[in-house]
MARZA-816148 format. One record per residue (C-alpha): residue in three letters; x, y, z; residue number from 1. Coordinates in Angstrom, 3 decimals, always signed. Example, Ala and Ser with C-alpha at 12.3 -4.5 7.8 and 13.67 -1.06 7.14 Angstrom:
<pakols>
{pakol "Ala"; {+12.300; -4.500; +7.800}; 1} {pakol "Ser"; {+13.670; -1.060; +7.140}; 2} 
</pakols>
This chain:
<pakols>
{pakol "Met"; {+207.267; +118.356; +195.220}; 1} {pakol "Lys"; {+209.157; +115.321; +195.566}; 2} {pakol "Arg"; {+208.149; +112.629; +198.267}; 3} {pakol "Lys"; {+209.938; +109.474; +199.199}; 4} {pakol "Ala"; {+206.641; +107.718; +199.196}; 5} {pakol "Tyr"; {+206.312; +108.112; +195.298}; 6} {pakol "Asp"; {+208.921; +105.150; +194.902}; 7} {pakol "Thr"; {+206.827; +103.092; +197.288}; 8} {pakol "Leu"; {+203.925; +103.746; +194.815}; 9} {pakol "Val"; {+205.777; +102.841; +191.631}; 10} {pakol "Asn"; {+206.829; +99.374; +193.312}; 11} {pakol "Trp"; {+203.169; +98.972; +194.322}; 12} {pakol "Lys"; {+202.039; +99.776; +190.631}; 13} {pakol "Asn"; {+204.578; +97.054; +189.381}; 14} {pakol "Ala"; {+203.932; +94.360; +191.890}; 15} {pakol "Thr"; {+202.565; +91.078; +190.449}; 16} {pakol "Ser"; {+199.919; +90.728; +193.017}; 17} {pakol "Arg"; {+198.842; +94.205; +193.555}; 18} {pakol "Lys"; {+196.102; +95.202; +196.229}; 19} {pakol "Pro"; {+194.067; +98.273; +196.626}; 20} {pakol "Met"; {+196.428; +100.840; +198.444}; 21} {pakol "Ile"; {+195.335; +103.019; +201.141}; 22} {pakol "Ile"; {+197.438; +106.152; +202.190}; 23} {pakol "Gln"; {+196.791; +107.185; +205.799}; 24} {pakol "Gly"; {+198.047; +110.334; +207.269}; 25} {pakol "Ala"; {+197.074; +113.585; +209.019}; 26} {pakol "Arg"; {+194.938; +116.377; +207.031}; 27} {pakol "Gln"; {+197.061; +118.592; +204.682}; 28} {pakol "Val"; {+200.170; +116.204; +204.574}; 29} {pakol "Gly"; {+199.805; +115.893; +200.887}; 30} {pakol "Lys"; {+197.907; +112.810; +200.431}; 31} {pakol "Thr"; {+195.751; +114.157; +197.410}; 32} {pakol "Tyr"; {+198.829; +115.770; +195.750}; 33} {pakol "Leu"; {+200.593; +112.812; +196.034}; 34} {pakol "Met"; {+198.044; +110.529; +194.601}; 35} {pakol "Lys"; {+197.222; +112.774; +191.566}; 36} {pakol "His"; {+200.766; +113.571; +190.881}; 37} {pakol "Phe"; {+201.550; +109.850; +190.800}; 38} {pakol "Gly"; {+198.591; +109.178; +188.572}; 39} {pakol "Glu"; {+199.446; +111.776; +186.096}; 40} {pakol "His"; {+203.065; +110.383; +185.734}; 41} {pakol "Glu"; {+202.567; +106.801; +185.969}; 42} {pakol "Phe"; {+198.961; +106.128; +184.384}; 43} {pakol "Pro"; {+197.588; +106.915; +180.809}; 44} {pakol "Gln"; {+194.288; +108.102; +182.800}; 45} {pakol "Val"; {+193.109; +109.016; +186.414}; 46} {pakol "Ala"; {+189.773; +109.078; +187.643}; 47} {pakol "Tyr"; {+189.579; +110.965; +190.850}; 48} {pakol "Phe"; {+186.624; +110.862; +193.369}; 49} {pakol "Asn"; {+186.138; +112.607; +196.501}; 50} {pakol "Phe"; {+183.402; +111.484; +198.814}; 51} {pakol "Glu"; {+183.249; +114.523; +201.082}; 52} {pakol "Ser"; {+182.861; +116.992; +198.351}; 53} {pakol "Gln"; {+180.946; +114.662; +196.293}; 54} {pakol "Pro"; {+178.633; +112.734; +198.374}; 55} {pakol "Ile"; {+176.533; +111.645; +195.714}; 56} {pakol "Leu"; {+179.184; +109.079; +195.001}; 57} {pakol "Ser"; {+177.958; +107.238; +198.098}; 58} {pakol "Asn"; {+174.886; +106.388; +196.358}; 59} {pakol "Val"; {+177.038; +104.058; +194.020}; 60} {pakol "Phe"; {+178.031; +101.931; +197.014}; 61} {pakol "Gln"; {+174.612; +101.455; +198.679}; 62} {pakol "Asn"; {+173.518; +98.132; +197.134}; 63} {pakol "Asp"; {+175.504; +95.988; +195.125}; 64} {pakol "Leu"; {+179.321; +96.042; +195.819}; 65} {pakol "Ser"; {+180.493; +94.139; +192.632}; 66} {pakol "Pro"; {+183.231; +95.771; +190.781}; 67} {pakol "Asp"; {+181.426; +95.942; +187.627}; 68} {pakol "Thr"; {+178.358; +97.484; +189.101}; 69} {pakol "Ile"; {+180.535; +100.151; +190.809}; 70} {pakol "Ile"; {+182.499; +100.951; +187.773}; 71} {pakol "Asn"; {+179.407; +101.347; +185.703}; 72} {pakol "Gly"; {+178.054; +103.641; +188.302}; 73} {pakol "Leu"; {+180.992; +105.868; +188.566}; 74} {pakol "Lys"; {+180.962; +106.332; +184.757}; 75} {pakol "Leu"; {+177.048; +107.282; +184.734}; 76} {pakol "Leu"; {+178.050; +109.952; +187.481}; 77} {pakol "Thr"; {+180.997; +111.363; +186.220}; 78} {pakol "Asn"; {+181.309; +110.550; +182.668}; 79} {pakol "Val"; {+185.013; +109.569; +183.436}; 80} {pakol "Val"; {+186.555; +106.860; +181.310}; 81} {pakol "Ile"; {+187.832; +103.980; +183.331}; 82} {pakol "Glu"; {+189.717; +101.019; +181.948}; 83} {pakol "Pro"; {+191.421; +98.072; +183.861}; 84} {pakol "Gln"; {+195.288; +98.604; +184.071}; 85} {pakol "Asn"; {+195.109; +102.100; +182.150}; 86} {pakol "Thr"; {+193.140; +104.111; +184.626}; 87} {pakol "Leu"; {+194.159; +104.887; +188.126}; 88} {pakol "Leu"; {+191.307; +105.101; +190.527}; 89} {pakol "Ile"; {+191.465; +107.389; +193.439}; 90} {pakol "Phe"; {+189.227; +107.400; +196.219}; 91} {pakol "Asp"; {+189.799; +110.511; +198.565}; 92} {pakol "Glu"; {+188.219; +110.933; +201.939}; 93} {pakol "Ile"; {+187.280; +107.214; +201.715}; 94} {pakol "Gln"; {+186.034; +107.340; +205.351}; 95} {pakol "Ala"; {+183.104; +109.490; +204.530}; 96} {pakol "Cys"; {+181.765; +106.335; +202.725}; 97} {pakol "Pro"; {+182.129; +103.191; +204.737}; 98} {pakol "Arg"; {+180.846; +100.854; +202.141}; 99} {pakol "Ala"; {+183.399; +102.152; +199.634}; 100} {pakol "Leu"; {+186.132; +100.853; +202.029}; 101} {pakol "Thr"; {+184.384; +97.613; +201.899}; 102} {pakol "Ala"; {+184.166; +97.552; +198.393}; 103} {pakol "Leu"; {+187.970; +97.343; +198.084}; 104} {pakol "Lys"; {+187.889; +93.779; +199.163}; 105} {pakol "Tyr"; {+185.872; +92.783; +195.968}; 106} {pakol "Phe"; {+188.106; +94.678; +193.810}; 107} {pakol "Gln"; {+191.231; +92.842; +195.323}; 108} {pakol "Glu"; {+189.278; +89.397; +194.930}; 109} {pakol "Gln"; {+187.388; +89.897; +191.780}; 110} {pakol "Ala"; {+188.987; +92.780; +189.862}; 111} {pakol "Pro"; {+192.423; +93.145; +190.656}; 112} {pakol "Asp"; {+193.246; +94.606; +187.274}; 113} {pakol "Tyr"; {+191.862; +98.027; +188.560}; 114} {pakol "Pro"; {+194.542; +99.713; +190.263}; 115} {pakol "Ile"; {+193.014; +101.727; +193.339}; 116} {pakol "Leu"; {+194.379; +104.256; +195.439}; 117} {pakol "Ala"; {+192.535; +105.371; +198.546}; 118} {pakol "Ala"; {+193.108; +108.032; +201.286}; 119} {pakol "Gly"; {+191.305; +109.573; +204.382}; 120} {pakol "Ser"; {+192.458; +112.079; +206.863}; 121} {pakol "Leu"; {+190.498; +110.603; +209.697}; 122} {pakol "Leu"; {+190.438; +107.134; +208.507}; 123} {pakol "Gly"; {+192.172; +105.922; +211.575}; 124} {pakol "Val"; {+189.376; +107.361; +213.630}; 125} {pakol "Ala"; {+186.815; +105.840; +211.363}; 126} {pakol "Leu"; {+188.193; +102.343; +211.707}; 127} {pakol "His"; {+188.442; +102.554; +215.502}; 128} {pakol "Gln"; {+184.697; +103.602; +215.394}; 129} {pakol "Gly"; {+183.630; +100.207; +213.913}; 130} {pakol "Val"; {+183.777; +100.807; +210.315}; 131} {pakol "Ser"; {+183.831; +97.499; +208.213}; 132} {pakol "Phe"; {+187.219; +96.879; +206.829}; 133} {pakol "Pro"; {+188.670; +94.401; +204.333}; 134} {pakol "Val"; {+191.537; +92.926; +206.450}; 135} {pakol "Gly"; {+194.319; +91.397; +204.320}; 136} {pakol "Lys"; {+192.705; +92.748; +201.143}; 137} {pakol "Val"; {+194.624; +96.109; +201.162}; 138} {pakol "Asp"; {+198.004; +97.488; +201.529}; 139} {pakol "Phe"; {+198.850; +100.531; +203.665}; 140} {pakol "Leu"; {+201.086; +103.460; +203.402}; 141} {pakol "Gln"; {+201.598; +106.012; +205.832}; 142} {pakol "Leu"; {+202.358; +109.650; +204.709}; 143} {pakol "Asn"; {+203.828; +112.081; +207.207}; 144} {pakol "Pro"; {+204.830; +115.632; +206.857}; 145} {pakol "Phe"; {+208.308; +116.331; +205.173}; 146} {pakol "Asp"; {+211.169; +115.038; +206.746}; 147} {pakol "Phe"; {+214.315; +117.242; +206.749}; 148} {pakol "Ile"; {+215.627; +115.761; +203.435}; 149} {pakol "Glu"; {+212.119; +116.278; +201.669}; 150} {pakol "Phe"; {+212.055; +119.828; +203.262}; 151} {pakol "Leu"; {+215.412; +120.621; +201.662}; 152} {pakol "Glu"; {+214.126; +119.303; +198.099}; 153} {pakol "Ala"; {+210.948; +121.156; +198.337}; 154} {pakol "Thr"; {+212.729; +124.624; +199.007}; 155} {pakol "Asp"; {+215.095; +124.419; +196.172}; 156} {pakol "Asn"; {+218.106; +123.184; +198.370}; 157} {pakol "Glu"; {+218.746; +119.858; +196.715}; 158} {pakol "Lys"; {+222.389; +120.189; +196.628}; 159} {pakol "Trp"; {+222.458; +120.504; +200.344}; 160} {pakol "Ala"; {+219.945; +117.274; +200.760}; 161} {pakol "Gln"; {+222.311; +115.334; +198.386}; 162} {pakol "Leu"; {+225.389; +116.259; +200.809}; 163} {pakol "Leu"; {+223.474; +114.878; +203.655}; 164} {pakol "Ile"; {+222.210; +111.838; +201.629}; 165} {pakol "Asp"; {+225.939; +110.830; +200.767}; 166} {pakol "Cys"; {+226.897; +111.118; +204.640}; 167} {pakol "Asn"; {+230.237; +112.920; +203.436}; 168} {pakol "Trp"; {+231.138; +113.904; +206.975}; 169} {pakol "Glu"; {+234.224; +115.864; +206.152}; 170} {pakol "Leu"; {+232.253; +118.251; +203.462}; 171} {pakol "Gln"; {+229.406; +118.481; +205.908}; 172} {pakol "Glu"; {+231.784; +119.686; +208.784}; 173} {pakol "Ser"; {+233.180; +122.298; +206.242}; 174} {pakol "Val"; {+229.929; +123.854; +205.730}; 175} {pakol "Ser"; {+228.194; +123.116; +209.015}; 176} {pakol "Pro"; {+226.943; +126.680; +209.737}; 177} {pakol "Leu"; {+225.317; +126.571; +206.567}; 178} {pakol "Leu"; {+223.535; +123.211; +207.383}; 179} {pakol "Ile"; {+222.516; +124.435; +210.829}; 180} {pakol "Asp"; {+220.924; +127.336; +209.393}; 181} {pakol "Leu"; {+218.672; +125.339; +207.142}; 182} {pakol "Leu"; {+217.880; +123.054; +210.008}; 183} {pakol "Lys"; {+216.847; +126.196; +212.125}; 184} {pakol "Lys"; {+214.469; +126.908; +209.322}; 185} {pakol "Tyr"; {+213.184; +123.429; +209.168}; 186} {pakol "Leu"; {+212.326; +123.586; +212.984}; 187} {pakol "Leu"; {+210.558; +126.739; +212.538}; 188} {pakol "Val"; {+208.749; +126.018; +209.025}; 189} {pakol "Gly"; {+208.251; +122.351; +209.423}; 190} {pakol "Gly"; {+207.150; +119.743; +207.166}; 191} {pakol "Met"; {+203.485; +120.808; +206.087}; 192} {pakol "Pro"; {+203.756; +120.679; +202.386}; 193} {pakol "Glu"; {+201.849; +124.099; +201.817}; 194} {pakol "Val"; {+203.981; +125.854; +204.417}; 195} {pakol "Ala"; {+207.237; +124.469; +202.975}; 196} {pakol "Val"; {+206.655; +124.963; +199.408}; 197} {pakol "Asn"; {+205.525; +128.572; +199.906}; 198} {pakol "Phe"; {+208.382; +129.223; +202.239}; 199} {pakol "Gly"; {+210.725; +128.002; +199.483}; 200} {pakol "Lys"; {+209.304; +130.437; +196.992}; 201} {pakol "Thr"; {+209.301; +133.483; +199.458}; 202} {pakol "Gly"; {+211.470; +132.865; +202.268}; 203} {pakol "Asp"; {+208.891; +134.592; +204.427}; 204} {pakol "Leu"; {+208.649; +133.014; +207.767}; 205} {pakol "Ala"; {+206.012; +135.326; +209.143}; 206} {pakol "Gln"; {+203.676; +134.090; +206.224}; 207} {pakol "Ala"; {+204.745; +130.452; +207.227}; 208} {pakol "Arg"; {+203.525; +131.095; +210.781}; 209} {pakol "Leu"; {+200.041; +132.416; +209.360}; 210} {pakol "Thr"; {+199.583; +129.357; +207.275}; 211} {pakol "Gln"; {+200.584; +127.023; +210.337}; 212} {pakol "Ala"; {+197.823; +129.069; +212.349}; 213} {pakol "Ser"; {+195.220; +128.234; +209.620}; 214} {pakol "Ile"; {+196.227; +124.585; +209.476}; 215} {pakol "Leu"; {+196.007; +124.469; +213.503}; 216} {pakol "Met"; {+192.426; +126.105; +213.397}; 217} {pakol "Ala"; {+191.403; +123.566; +210.598}; 218} {pakol "Tyr"; {+192.379; +120.942; +212.843}; 219} {pakol "Glu"; {+190.431; +122.266; +215.857}; 220} {pakol "Asn"; {+187.472; +122.445; +213.358}; 221} {pakol "Asp"; {+187.844; +118.832; +212.729}; 222} {pakol "Phe"; {+187.725; +118.118; +216.402}; 223} {pakol "Ser"; {+184.246; +119.917; +216.406}; 224} {pakol "Lys"; {+183.017; +118.037; +213.285}; 225} {pakol "His"; {+184.346; +114.778; +213.781}; 226} {pakol "Ala"; {+184.864; +113.943; +217.375}; 227} {pakol "Pro"; {+182.171; +112.588; +219.533}; 228} {pakol "Ile"; {+180.586; +115.290; +221.324}; 229} {pakol "Glu"; {+181.246; +113.646; +224.810}; 230} {pakol "Leu"; {+185.063; +113.354; +223.951}; 231} {pakol "Leu"; {+185.398; +116.926; +222.444}; 232} {pakol "Pro"; {+186.269; +118.903; +225.617}; 233} {pakol "Arg"; {+188.723; +116.292; +226.626}; 234} {pakol "Ile"; {+190.211; +116.164; +223.294}; 235} {pakol "Arg"; {+190.925; +120.100; +223.274}; 236} {pakol "Leu"; {+192.376; +119.891; +226.805}; 237} {pakol "Val"; {+194.963; +117.398; +225.722}; 238} {pakol "Trp"; {+195.645; +119.392; +222.494}; 239} {pakol "Gln"; {+196.080; +122.567; +224.342}; 240} {pakol "Ser"; {+198.355; +121.083; +226.971}; 241} {pakol "Ile"; {+201.018; +119.475; +224.602}; 242} {pakol "Val"; {+203.378; +122.504; +224.710}; 243} {pakol "Gly"; {+203.241; +122.694; +228.341}; 244} {pakol "Gln"; {+203.495; +119.047; +229.063}; 245} {pakol "Leu"; {+206.743; +118.933; +226.875}; 246} {pakol "Ala"; {+208.255; +122.162; +228.451}; 247} {pakol "Lys"; {+208.212; +120.764; +231.881}; 248} {pakol "Glu"; {+211.352; +119.559; +233.383}; 249} {pakol "Asn"; {+210.308; +115.838; +233.167}; 250} {pakol "Ser"; {+208.358; +115.984; +229.606}; 251} {pakol "Lys"; {+206.248; +112.730; +230.668}; 252} {pakol "Phe"; {+202.608; +113.246; +230.160}; 253} {pakol "Ile"; {+200.706; +114.119; +233.417}; 254} {pakol "Tyr"; {+197.143; +113.768; +233.453}; 255} {pakol "Ser"; {+196.502; +116.128; +236.536}; 256} {pakol "Leu"; {+197.809; +118.665; +234.739}; 257} {pakol "Leu"; {+194.709; +118.735; +232.442}; 258} {pakol "Arg"; {+192.380; +118.919; +235.129}; 259} {pakol "Lys"; {+192.851; +118.317; +239.015}; 260} {pakol "Gly"; {+192.185; +114.960; +239.990}; 261} {pakol "Ser"; {+192.390; +113.443; +236.487}; 262} {pakol "Arg"; {+193.486; +109.794; +235.675}; 263} {pakol "Ala"; {+194.377; +108.056; +232.503}; 264} {pakol "Lys"; {+190.917; +106.499; +231.980}; 265} {pakol "Asp"; {+189.661; +109.997; +231.833}; 266} {pakol "Phe"; {+191.761; +111.058; +228.842}; 267} {pakol "Glu"; {+193.132; +107.910; +227.094}; 268} {pakol "Leu"; {+190.180; +107.923; +224.568}; 269} {pakol "Ala"; {+191.129; +111.607; +223.639}; 270} {pakol "Ile"; {+194.634; +110.826; +223.326}; 271} {pakol "Glu"; {+193.932; +107.872; +221.112}; 272} {pakol "Trp"; {+191.369; +109.974; +219.065}; 273} {pakol "Leu"; {+194.340; +112.194; +218.151}; 274} {pakol "Lys"; {+196.758; +109.337; +217.384}; 275} {pakol "Asp"; {+194.154; +107.909; +215.128}; 276} {pakol "Ala"; {+193.760; +111.256; +213.401}; 277} {pakol "Gly"; {+197.716; +111.359; +212.899}; 278} {pakol "Leu"; {+198.057; +114.574; +214.825}; 279} {pakol "Val"; {+200.220; +113.237; +217.624}; 280} {pakol "His"; {+202.975; +110.639; +218.522}; 281} {pakol "Lys"; {+203.480; +108.780; +221.477}; 282} {pakol "Val"; {+206.885; +107.973; +222.797}; 283} {pakol "Thr"; {+206.296; +105.224; +225.440}; 284} {pakol "Arg"; {+208.732; +104.394; +228.344}; 285} {pakol "Val"; {+210.439; +101.112; +228.809}; 286} {pakol "Asn"; {+212.294; +100.388; +232.066}; 287} {pakol "Lys"; {+214.518; +97.527; +230.579}; 288} {pakol "Ser"; {+216.271; +97.545; +227.426}; 289} {pakol "Ala"; {+215.802; +93.857; +226.067}; 290} {pakol "Trp"; {+213.814; +91.797; +223.405}; 291} {pakol "Pro"; {+210.890; +92.348; +222.640}; 292} {pakol "Ile"; {+211.031; +95.964; +223.493}; 293} {pakol "Glu"; {+207.109; +95.912; +223.865}; 294} {pakol "Ala"; {+207.143; +93.455; +227.035}; 295} {pakol "Tyr"; {+209.032; +96.064; +229.004}; 296} {pakol "Ala"; {+206.746; +99.125; +227.903}; 297} {pakol "Lys"; {+205.028; +101.119; +230.591}; 298} {pakol "Trp"; {+202.018; +102.258; +228.470}; 299} {pakol "Asp"; {+200.675; +104.815; +230.798}; 300} {pakol "Asp"; {+204.122; +106.296; +230.996}; 301} {pakol "Phe"; {+204.700; +108.583; +227.926}; 302} {pakol "Lys"; {+205.627; +111.799; +225.991}; 303} {pakol "Leu"; {+203.242; +113.246; +223.468}; 304} {pakol "Tyr"; {+204.507; +115.027; +220.458}; 305} {pakol "Leu"; {+202.820; +116.725; +217.693}; 306} {pakol "His"; {+203.320; +115.286; +213.915}; 307} {pakol "Asp"; {+205.070; +118.503; +212.971}; 308} {pakol "Cys"; {+207.951; +120.681; +214.330}; 309} {pakol "Gly"; {+206.719; +123.702; +212.467}; 310} {pakol "Leu"; {+203.052; +123.150; +214.065}; 311} {pakol "Leu"; {+204.503; +122.640; +217.515}; 312} {pakol "Gly"; {+206.467; +126.152; +217.259}; 313} {pakol "Ala"; {+203.232; +127.574; +216.144}; 314} {pakol "Leu"; {+201.224; +126.200; +218.880}; 315} {pakol "Ala"; {+203.981; +127.405; +221.439}; 316} {pakol "Gln"; {+203.858; +130.823; +219.489}; 317} {pakol "Leu"; {+207.666; +130.942; +219.139}; 318} {pakol "Pro"; {+208.564; +134.175; +217.241}; 319} {pakol "Pro"; {+209.824; +133.764; +213.604}; 320} {pakol "Ala"; {+212.898; +136.109; +214.315}; 321} {pakol "Ile"; {+214.100; +133.391; +216.928}; 322} {pakol "Val"; {+215.714; +131.852; +213.795}; 323} {pakol "Leu"; {+218.246; +134.548; +213.785}; 324} {pakol "Glu"; {+219.369; +134.406; +217.557}; 325} {pakol "Asp"; {+222.476; +132.000; +217.331}; 326} {pakol "Asp"; {+221.227; +128.697; +218.548}; 327} {pakol "Arg"; {+218.530; +129.649; +220.743}; 328} {pakol "Leu"; {+215.925; +128.024; +218.647}; 329} {pakol "Phe"; {+217.663; +124.647; +219.621}; 330} {pakol "Thr"; {+217.580; +125.166; +223.455}; 331} {pakol "Glu"; {+213.896; +127.039; +223.600}; 332} {pakol "Phe"; {+211.546; +125.386; +226.156}; 333} {pakol "Lys"; {+214.530; +122.822; +227.047}; 334} {pakol "Gly"; {+215.366; +121.771; +223.380}; 335} {pakol "Ile"; {+211.846; +120.251; +222.793}; 336} {pakol "Leu"; {+212.085; +121.364; +219.210}; 337} {pakol "Ser"; {+215.106; +119.140; +218.837}; 338} {pakol "Glu"; {+213.366; +116.148; +220.204}; 339} {pakol "Gln"; {+210.260; +116.618; +217.963}; 340} {pakol "Tyr"; {+212.485; +117.069; +214.996}; 341} {pakol "Ala"; {+214.104; +113.632; +215.799}; 342} {pakol "Val"; {+210.531; +112.054; +216.388}; 343} {pakol "Gln"; {+209.747; +113.141; +212.875}; 344} {pakol "Gln"; {+212.967; +111.693; +211.402}; 345} {pakol "Leu"; {+212.286; +108.373; +213.193}; 346} {pakol "Val"; {+208.613; +108.327; +212.113}; 347} {pakol "Ser"; {+209.536; +108.540; +208.743}; 348} {pakol "Gln"; {+211.624; +105.602; +208.813}; 349} {pakol "Asn"; {+208.691; +103.615; +210.501}; 350} {pakol "Phe"; {+210.555; +103.282; +213.833}; 351} {pakol "His"; {+208.191; +102.550; +216.986}; 352} {pakol "Leu"; {+208.917; +105.032; +219.621}; 353} {pakol "Phe"; {+210.179; +104.129; +222.896}; 354} {pakol "Tyr"; {+212.238; +105.852; +225.731}; 355} {pakol "Trp"; {+214.416; +104.261; +228.490}; 356} {pakol "Arg"; {+214.325; +104.999; +232.032}; 357} {pakol "Pro"; {+214.637; +102.386; +234.674}; 358} {pakol "Glu"; {+212.821; +102.535; +237.935}; 359} {pakol "Asn"; {+214.036; +104.815; +240.740}; 360} {pakol "Ala"; {+216.886; +106.251; +238.575}; 361} {pakol "Glu"; {+217.884; +109.736; +237.091}; 362} {pakol "Ala"; {+219.216; +108.202; +233.838}; 363} {pakol "Glu"; {+216.933; +108.580; +230.753}; 364} {pakol "Val"; {+217.742; +107.816; +227.034}; 365} {pakol "Asp"; {+215.491; +109.715; +224.533}; 366} {pakol "Phe"; {+215.043; +106.955; +222.106}; 367} {pakol "Leu"; {+215.982; +103.138; +221.849}; 368} {pakol "Leu"; {+216.265; +102.116; +218.054}; 369} {pakol "Pro"; {+216.138; +98.295; +216.749}; 370} {pakol "Ile"; {+219.013; +98.249; +214.321}; 371} {pakol "Asn"; {+220.637; +95.210; +212.706}; 372} {pakol "Gly"; {+219.037; +93.000; +215.572}; 373} {pakol "Glu"; {+220.247; +95.152; +218.314}; 374} {pakol "Ile"; {+218.710; +97.934; +220.540}; 375} {pakol "Ile"; {+220.606; +100.976; +220.160}; 376} {pakol "Pro"; {+220.250; +104.151; +222.268}; 377} {pakol "Leu"; {+219.866; +107.383; +220.844}; 378} {pakol "Glu"; {+220.320; +110.713; +222.663}; 379} {pakol "Ile"; {+219.218; +114.189; +221.248}; 380} {pakol "Lys"; {+221.560; +116.939; +222.419}; 381} {pakol "Ser"; {+220.602; +120.609; +221.403}; 382} {pakol "Ser"; {+222.540; +122.596; +223.957}; 383} {pakol "Glu"; {+226.244; +123.518; +224.321}; 384} {pakol "Asn"; {+226.452; +120.846; +227.214}; 385} {pakol "Val"; {+226.786; +117.478; +225.195}; 386} {pakol "Arg"; {+228.005; +115.492; +228.062}; 387} {pakol "Ser"; {+226.168; +111.915; +227.886}; 388} {pakol "Arg"; {+225.762; +110.699; +231.438}; 389} {pakol "Ser"; {+222.594; +108.805; +230.738}; 390} {pakol "Leu"; {+224.126; +107.001; +227.649}; 391} {pakol "Ser"; {+227.109; +106.102; +229.859}; 392} {pakol "Val"; {+224.895; +104.625; +232.283}; 393} {pakol "Tyr"; {+222.959; +102.789; +229.694}; 394} {pakol "Ser"; {+226.129; +101.570; +228.029}; 395} {pakol "Lys"; {+227.518; +100.151; +231.548}; 396} {pakol "Glu"; {+224.231; +98.569; +231.956}; 397} {pakol "Tyr"; {+223.950; +96.937; +228.576}; 398} {pakol "Ser"; {+226.993; +97.065; +226.476}; 399} {pakol "Pro"; {+225.629; +97.855; +223.197}; 400} {pakol "Thr"; {+228.100; +97.788; +220.331}; 401} {pakol "Ile"; {+227.622; +101.556; +219.848}; 402} {pakol "Cys"; {+225.659; +104.525; +221.605}; 403} {pakol "Ile"; {+224.272; +107.269; +219.419}; 404} {pakol "Arg"; {+224.409; +111.011; +220.483}; 405} {pakol "Ala"; {+222.815; +113.545; +217.968}; 406} {pakol "Ser"; {+223.831; +117.034; +218.502}; 407} {pakol "Leu"; {+225.333; +120.220; +216.700}; 408} {pakol "Leu"; {+228.629; +118.911; +216.869}; 409} {pakol "Ala"; {+230.499; +117.297; +213.847}; 410} {pakol "Tyr"; {+230.683; +113.615; +213.194}; 411} {pakol "Arg"; {+232.894; +111.953; +215.733}; 412} {pakol "His"; {+233.173; +107.976; +216.553}; 413} {pakol "Gln"; {+234.919; +108.085; +219.940}; 414} {pakol "Gln"; {+235.125; +104.365; +221.235}; 415} {pakol "Trp"; {+231.505; +103.407; +222.443}; 416} {pakol "Leu"; {+230.099; +106.748; +221.535}; 417} {pakol "Leu"; {+229.179; +108.049; +217.963}; 418} {pakol "Asn"; {+227.934; +111.458; +217.488}; 419} {pakol "Ile"; {+225.754; +112.193; +214.339}; 420} {pakol "Pro"; {+225.184; +116.097; +213.548}; 421} {pakol "Leu"; {+221.464; +116.713; +214.182}; 422} {pakol "Tyr"; {+220.875; +117.715; +210.432}; 423} {pakol "Ser"; {+222.329; +114.003; +209.459}; 424} {pakol "Leu"; {+220.097; +112.034; +211.518}; 425} {pakol "Gly"; {+217.636; +110.968; +208.904}; 426} {pakol "Pro"; {+220.063; +110.196; +206.254}; 427} {pakol "Trp"; {+222.045; +108.302; +208.912}; 428} {pakol "Leu"; {+219.198; +106.075; +209.881}; 429} {pakol "Ile"; {+218.566; +105.286; +206.159}; 430} {pakol "Lys"; {+221.785; +103.889; +205.629}; 431} {pakol "Lys"; {+221.608; +101.668; +208.917}; 432} 
</pakols>
């Protein structure tokens, strides 16, 4: 299972001033696999510790947090050989032991020869609940579900992944029906590693949907187990409303649809909890396209997407057979799966997500991308109608060097408008 994050970890390992690395991401996006796989291939030894399944480990961190004391304690409890430089220390589900987080500071200051990877599915939630954190003493890596390229590589479609990476537009156009078919499968299967890898082995979409249902159930169990009791009903209301919110004519998040008379202050903490858990992405509206983008953000005006297109389809109960029906999958509930797909590709490239809609105007551009010092508009088109009226309005207002449309059409560069095939959006962003 190849992950782009692996190369980031290799660079981290070889850095002259290495800090402990914390990997964040939603549950079941592959953090544990990545850490163990990396350790097995890059270090002579791996010492793996899980603070949820081995709560006794927390005892090692209760008193003295000096690295020598901690290392000796871990050796006594586990009989694992731990050597500087040669042993990769993995602290999994570290949010279950707040003092282990604090201890990372002392490893960075006093014992940097010990390479440490730490991960936590609900680490973002823990940090916002006041867990003591070693600011400036650790590095961060965000791990997301597979993007489209990683999905292709995980499902034995490496040659198609390479074709997209090469951005060979002419060859892509000649085989576009095959690439569109693969994209349809990605929209339905998504990027959760267990779902994608099993689908690559079996090709069974129905089984993929069953696994997705199991993951969704695990997430809801996390709500009950980890969310503050007073916040739990509101988290569930937000979670259960996401599909309906996106399916509206205007997919802006409307609080009153959750409960009559509701306002932002009633549900903003619930949304932040889901965001901190890595389960949702907010795309915030700006009313003006200018630097800095954040200065023109309307933070209470946003769209809310899941972190994975496959899970969104499962939550919407889209039937797996829909993948066989021409391009219906792209247009189902107003093409939201295509927008969700775009969100995942953008997040995988660390873009902050904003959309543009001026005051009292019908024009709206799906995403604004800071590229090479310029703000570039991106519109996602998944229906047969690819007219770009909003991009035209934006172009006349701000005169960008180029406007981008991602659609099922082939690559075309026509004056002010560049059409990128939807399946090539991620690789094109990487080259930019």
